[in-house]
N, C-alpha and C positions, 0 to 999 in steps of 0.2 A: 349734424349726424355724421358719425364715422362708421365705416364698415370694413370688414375683412373677409375675403373669400378664401377657403381652404382647398382650392382646386389644384394647386401646384403639386403638393406632396401630401398624400393622405395621412390622416391622423386617426388613430384608433384608441378608443377607451377599452382597456383590457380587463380592468378589475377596479374595485373600490370598496370602501367600508366606511362606517361612521360610528361615533359613540352614541349612546342614548342622549337625548336632549333633556337636560336636568333643569327643572323649574327653579327660577330664582325666588328666594323666600325672604329677602330683605337683609340677609347677612351673607358674607362671602361663602361661596360654595366650596366643595371639597377639592376642586381641581383648578389649576391655573390654565390659561389658554394653551401654553406649551404642553402641559401635562395631557390635555385633551387630544391635541394633535399627535403627540407621541403615542398615546393609547390607540388611536385609529391607525396611525402609520405603521406601528410595530406589527399589529395583526395583519395588515395588508402585505408588508414586505416578507413576513415569515412564511407565507404560502407561495412565494414566487420561486421560479427555478434559477434565479440569479442572486448574487450577493448584493447587499445594499450599495456597495461601491460601484456597481454597474449603472446606478442612476446618474444621468448627466447633469441634472439640475433639479432644485427644489424650489417651488413657487407656492407661496401661502398667502391667503387673504386674511387680514385681521384688522379690525377697526380700533380697538383699544387694548393693545398689548400692555402688559405690566412694565413698569420702569426698568426692571431687570430682564425683560424679554424683548428689547428692541431689536429690530430685524429678526423677528421671531422665527422666520423660515430658516435662518442659519442655526439658531438654537435647536430647532426641531431636527434639522438635517444631521447635525452632529450627534444629537442624542440618539438618533435612529441608526447611527453607524454608517451613514452614507460616505463618510470620510472627509478629511480636511480639503481634499482636492475638488470636491463637488460644490460648485457655487450655489448660493441660495439667496433669494430675495423676497421681500414682502410687498404686497400690493394692498391698496386701500381705495375702494370705490363705494364706501358706505355699505348699504345692504347687499350690494352685488360684488363684494370683495372676493368671495369664493368663486363666483362666475368669472370675474376678471382673472383670477389665478389660472383657471382652466383655459381661458382664451389665450393668456400669455404663454402658457405651456404649449398649447397647440401651435402658436405662432413660431415658437422655437423649433418645433419639429417640422412644420411646413417650410420654414426657411432653411432647413438643413443644418441647423446649429446643434441639434440634439436628436437622440433616438429614443431615450427613455426619460420621462419627466414625472416626478412625483408632485402632484398639485392638489390644492384643496383650500379649506378655510377653517378657522377656529375662532371661538370667542368665549370668554368667561365674563358675561355681562354682570353677573353677581359680584364680580371683583372690580367693577369700574371704580375709579378713585373718588374719594370724598376730598374736596379741596378746601384750602383756606380762601377767604374772600380777598379781593384785591387790596382792600384797605388794610387787612391784617398783614398781608405780605409786605406792603409798603412799611408798615409799622415795624415788622421784624427786621427789615433792611436798615431802618434808622437805629434800631436797638443794637445791631451789630456794629454800627459805625460810632455809637456813643462811646466816649473815652473815659467818662467819670461816673461815679455813683450819682452825682447831682443831675447829670444829663439823663441818665436812665430813670431817675426818679421823676423828672419832668415828663418823660415819655409815658411812664405808667399812668400819669394823670390824664393823658390824652386817649388812652385806650377805652373804647366804648363797647358795651355788650354786643351791639349789633355787628361790630367788626368780627366777632367770633362765630357768627352764624355760618355753618359750613355750606359749601357749594356742592350740590350733588352732580358729579360729573356725567352720569348717565342722562339726567334730564337736560343738561346743557347740550350733550351730544345729539339728543333727539329733537333739538330745536334748530330750525334753519336760521342761520345768522343774517341772511340777506333779507328775507321777507318777514322774519320775526314770528313765524308760526311753528308750533310743534308738529310732529308728523301726524298726530291725531287730529289736530286742527285742519290740516290739509285734507284729511279724510272727510271731515265735516263740510269743507268747501265742496268736495265732489258730491257728497250726499245732497247738498242744496242744489247744485247745478243740474244734476240728473234726476232730482226728485225721488231719491231713494229713501224709503221710510224705514223706521225702526224695525217693524215686523220683518221686512225683507232681509235686513242685516242679521237679525237673530235667527231666522230660518236658515240663512247661509251658514252661520256659525254652527248651528245644530247639525246641518248636513256634513260639515267638516268632521265633527266629533263622531257622528254615526259611521261615516265612511272609514275613518281611521280605526274605529273599534272593529268594524267588519274585517279590515285588513289585518289587524292584530290577531283576531281569532283565527284567520285563515293562514297564519304563519308567514304573511307577506314580508315582514321585516326581519325574519330570521336570517335571510341572506344579506341583509344590509347592515345590521347593527352588530357591533362587537362589544361584549361586556368589558367594563373597566373596574378596577379595584382602587379604593382610596387607601390612605395610610392607616386607617383603622381596620382594614380588612373587609370593609363592606363592598359588596358587589352591586354595581349599577348596570342593569341589563335591559331596561325598557324606557321609552319616552314617558315622562312624568306629567305631561300636560293634558293627556286625554282624560275627560270627565265622562265616564259611562252613564252616570246618573243625571246628567244635565237634560233639561227639556225647555220648551219655550216659556213655561211659567217661571222657572228659575232665571232664565236669561232676561225675561221681561222685568224682573224685580231689580235688576242692576241699574245704578244711576249713571248718567252721562259723566264722562271723565274730563273731556277736553273743552266742552262748551256747556257749562252749567248755567241754568237748569234745563235749557230747551234743546240741547243737542241730542244726538242719537248714537254716537260712538261710545261704547262701553268697554270695560275690561273683558266682557264675555264675547263680544264680536270683534275683538282685536287679537293680533298675534300675541303670544305670551313671551315675556322676557325669560330667557333661558341661557344655559351654557351648553356647548357642544362643539364637535369638530367632525368634518367629513373630508376624506382623502380619496383621490382617484389616481390611477396610473395611466398615463398616455404613452403611446408607442408609435413609432414609424412602422411602415410595412416591413422594412428590413429587420427591425427588432422583433416584430411578431414572428417572422419566419425563423430568425436565429434562435429564439428562445421557445418557439412553438407555443406562443401565448394564445389563449382564447380571446375572442373579440366580443365584447358586449355591444358595441355600436361604433359607428364612424362619426367623428365630429365634422359635420359638413360645412357649417358656416356660423358666423356670430356677428351681431349688429349692436351698435351702441347709439343711443339717441339722446338729445337734450330737449327740454321743455320748460315751461313756466314752473318754478319751484313751488308755487302755491297749488299746482295740480300735479305734483310729482307722482301721485298714484296712477296716473294714466301712462306712465312710462312704458309698460308692456305693449300697449297699442302702438305707441310711437316707434318701438323697436321691432315688433313682430311683423307689422304690415310691410315695411320695406324689405325685411328679410325674406318673406314669402314672395314678394314681387321679384326680387333679384333672382330667386331660385325658380321662378315660373310656376309656383305652387298656389293652389287655391286652399281655402280653409279645410275643405273636405279631404285634402291630401294628408292632413296632419291627424294622426290617430289619437295622440294624447297631447294636451297642453298642460304643462305644470307651471302655473302662475302663482308666485308666492303670495300667501294670504296675509299681507301686512295688516289689512283691515278688511272686514266684509264689505264695507262701503266702497273701498278702493277696487276690489275685484269686480263687484257689481257695476261700478262705473265703467270699468274697462269693457265689460260685456255690452253695456249700453252704447258706448262710443264705437265699439267694433262694428255694430250693426246699424249705426245711425248715418244715413247717406249725407245729411247736412253737415254733421260734424266731420265726417271723413273728407268731404269736399272742401270745407272751409279751413280745416286744420292740416290735413295731410295731402290734400289735392288729389285724392283718388276716390274710388267708390268701393263699397263693401261687396263681398259675395255672400256666402252663407254665414249664418251665425255660428259661434263656437258651441258644439253640442254639450249638453250638460253632462252626459256620461263620459265625455272625453276630456273633461276639465277636472283636474285633481281627483282622479277616481279613488285614491286611497286617503283622502283627506289632505289637510295642509297645515300651515303654521298656526292657524287658530287652535288646532287640536294638539299639535305636537311641539310647538315652540319655534322661536325665530332668533337663534344666536346670530347676530347680524353678519359677522364675518364668515360664518359657515354655511348659511342658507343657500347661497348660489351653488356651491359644490354639492350640497345635499340634493337639490333639485335635479342636477345633472345625473348624479348617481342613481337616484330613485327612478328617473325617467328611463335610463338605460336598462335597469333591471325590470321595470314594468313592461317595456317593449319586448324584452326577451320572454318574460313570463307569459305574456298574452299573445305572443307570436305576431306582433305588429311591426310595421315598417318604419314609420317616422314619428318624431315627437319634438316639441319645442319646450324649452325651459326658459322662463322669463321672470324678471323682477322689476318692481319700481325701485327707485333709488332716491334717497333724501338729497335735496339740492336740485331736483328737477332733471332726472335722467332715467333712462330705461335700458335694459339689456336683454337680449334674447339669443339663444343658441339652438341650432338645429342639429338633432341627432338622427342617424339613419342606420337601419340594418338591412342586410340582404341575405339571400340564401346561402352565401358562403360563410356567414358568421354563426358562431355557436354560443 
């Protein structure tokens, strides 16, 4: 476990916005990852009292940038007009890449290396590459080396149909290479360990859709989402994952995806594959004063933890518990927990582990206090309803948490995610009477 305290130089989250999360439909979506980040970043920077060149650094999380968008943060920074002199770098921590970007930006400000940092995450999962098989790549290499028609003719006789079967990059990326399990299979592992049944998962999924729908109807996301336009002139202005007509009967008819036929994790109680970006602006106290910036929240602390990759879904517990211990806070001191809904089984497992004295003693070496309140956990729904573009979700959680604390007049919140490969991350935000 690694940890960083932001007690040296305060870091403030002053503003942020995100694109709608667009549901992947099996074909490449209308936006690249850079397009999405630029769409969110442009709307954010246009309403600031300073020019884009005032940004000291750009940090962006992205898991699968396109081949022509490598170091995508630099591509986005230049397209946003931050200037050639503004450095930019890309971070990758799987599902928490956006949170890592915010943490890295906060570290730059805490350490006195920057005063204004544009940070966030982006992902176009629908544009994940389709790859050639290793056998066909080897064959192509030999084809290029062949010097005569005869040699190439012999190579043609060795080519087999199965060599041409494509490799789906997204599926490879969502499978842990060390333990050989897909992310959905790790959720099945947690469901078995904590005896979480299918009905509980489906009820949690329905809860996510219902809460998200209530928030949409109340205009909660109006301050969070900026519309974007594709090259055909179509306006994208809302999250596409929400299913207002879903119910337990519909959810119950879905078949298991990752452990057929006896599993419980389905497409309906899992996060949706989607495209989207979220961007936030972090500032030092000096920058807040100089530019008279409003403050949504202060970034108080951030913790990263490691755990068994087979149980990667428990990452939030491994990260949140030491974060609260270090800050001297009990569960009841946190008004809102935003825990990414990778899978209903995974979040429910976190709730079980959080309150289980035996698990806490044996795994974390501590004891639980109060359970996490239902009304304080993802009160506006989560990734099951709105989608999970992996590079962007961490930044979305931080932004939504800050806005929710302001809207509800609350003080503290924690944003957390599980991370493929067996990690967890958690960030503590806080507001006080001096923030607006």
